[in-house]
DRENRO-678517 format. One record per residue (C-alpha): residue number from 1; residue in three letters; z, y negated, x negated. Coordinates in nm, 3 decimals. Example, Ala and Ser with C-alpha at 12.3 -4.5 7.8 and 13.67 -1.06 7.14 Angstrom:
! DRENRO-678517
  nr rest      c3      c2      c1
   1  ALA   0.780   0.450  -1.230
   2  SER   0.714   0.106  -1.367
END
This chain:
! DRENRO-678517
  nr rest      c3      c2      c1
   1  GLN   1.502   4.502   5.662
   2  GLY   1.466   4.134   5.598
   3  TYR   1.677   4.144   5.281
   4  VAL   1.468   4.426   5.146
   5  ARG   1.134   4.244   5.239
   6  THR   1.258   3.928   5.069
   7  PHE   1.435   4.067   4.764
   8  THR   1.290   4.418   4.721
   9  GLU   1.489   4.742   4.775
  10  SER   1.604   4.760   4.411
  11  ASN   1.774   4.422   4.444
  12  VAL   1.955   4.484   4.771
  13  ASN   2.278   4.682   4.741
  14  PHE   2.562   4.674   5.003
  15  TYR   2.903   4.833   4.922
  16  PRO   3.208   4.807   5.142
  17  ILE   3.471   4.723   4.876
  18  VAL   3.779   4.623   5.081
  19  ALA   3.882   4.624   5.431
  20  VAL   4.107   4.328   5.568
  21  GLY   4.221   4.213   5.900
  22  ASP   4.190   3.844   5.827
  23  THR   3.822   3.830   5.715
  24  ALA   3.797   3.449   5.706
  25  SER   4.068   3.399   5.444
  26  ALA   3.941   3.692   5.235
  27  GLU   3.579   3.564   5.251
  28  ARG   3.682   3.216   5.147
  29  THR   3.885   3.355   4.846
  30  VAL   3.610   3.599   4.747
  31  ALA   3.344   3.332   4.773
  32  SER   3.543   3.113   4.542
  33  ALA   3.596   3.393   4.292
  34  LEU   3.220   3.473   4.286
  35  ARG   3.101   3.113   4.287
  36  PRO   2.988   3.111   3.921
  37  TRP   2.740   3.407   3.988
  38  CYS   2.600   3.282   4.327
  39  LEU   2.245   3.166   4.351
  40  ARG   2.122   2.842   4.503
  41  SER   1.884   2.828   4.792
  42  PRO   1.568   2.594   4.753
  43  SER   1.769   2.330   4.947
  44  GLY   2.044   2.348   4.669
  45  ARG   2.308   2.521   4.881
  46  LEU   2.513   2.812   4.741
  47  THR   2.411   3.157   4.882
  48  GLU   2.594   3.482   4.902
  49  TRP   2.338   3.632   4.665
  50  THR   2.452   3.680   4.306
  51  THR   2.298   3.731   3.965
  52  GLY   2.429   3.803   3.618
  53  ILE   2.731   4.012   3.716
  54  ALA   2.749   4.381   3.706
  55  THR   2.846   4.564   4.022
  56  ALA   3.159   4.709   3.877
  57  ASP   3.269   4.357   3.750
  58  MET   3.204   4.213   4.093
  59  ALA   3.392   4.488   4.280
  60  GLU   3.694   4.428   4.032
  61  LYS   3.681   4.049   4.101
  62  ILE   3.664   4.110   4.483
  63  ILE   3.976   4.333   4.471
  64  LYS   4.171   4.104   4.258
  65  ALA   4.067   3.803   4.469
  66  VAL   4.176   3.969   4.810
  67  ALA   4.493   4.104   4.637
  68  SER   4.579   3.737   4.543
  69  THR   4.574   3.635   4.909
  70  GLY   4.879   3.847   5.000
  71  LEU   4.680   3.993   5.289
  72  GLN   4.696   4.361   5.367
  73  TYR   4.390   4.534   5.250
  74  GLN   4.250   4.880   5.174
  75  VAL   4.015   4.948   4.898
  76  LEU   3.719   5.127   5.028
  77  TRP   3.497   5.160   4.718
  78  THR   3.544   5.128   4.341
  79  PRO   3.269   5.195   4.091
END
């Protein structure tokens, strides 16, 4: 509920895109791939929130990023 309260319901969308065993490696790779669209907090740090990228494009980038790691993964959602 905190996300909805802060960003409004229309701006909060969670989709499980891939399942991986090694989440730490996958998260680092995905964060790097999405960095150009990440918002900065008031303190200047990058957040996990994004802007300027369509959901379908983001899902494609996430799948490609995880695939590039060589980790085993399962695609759970594609737009």
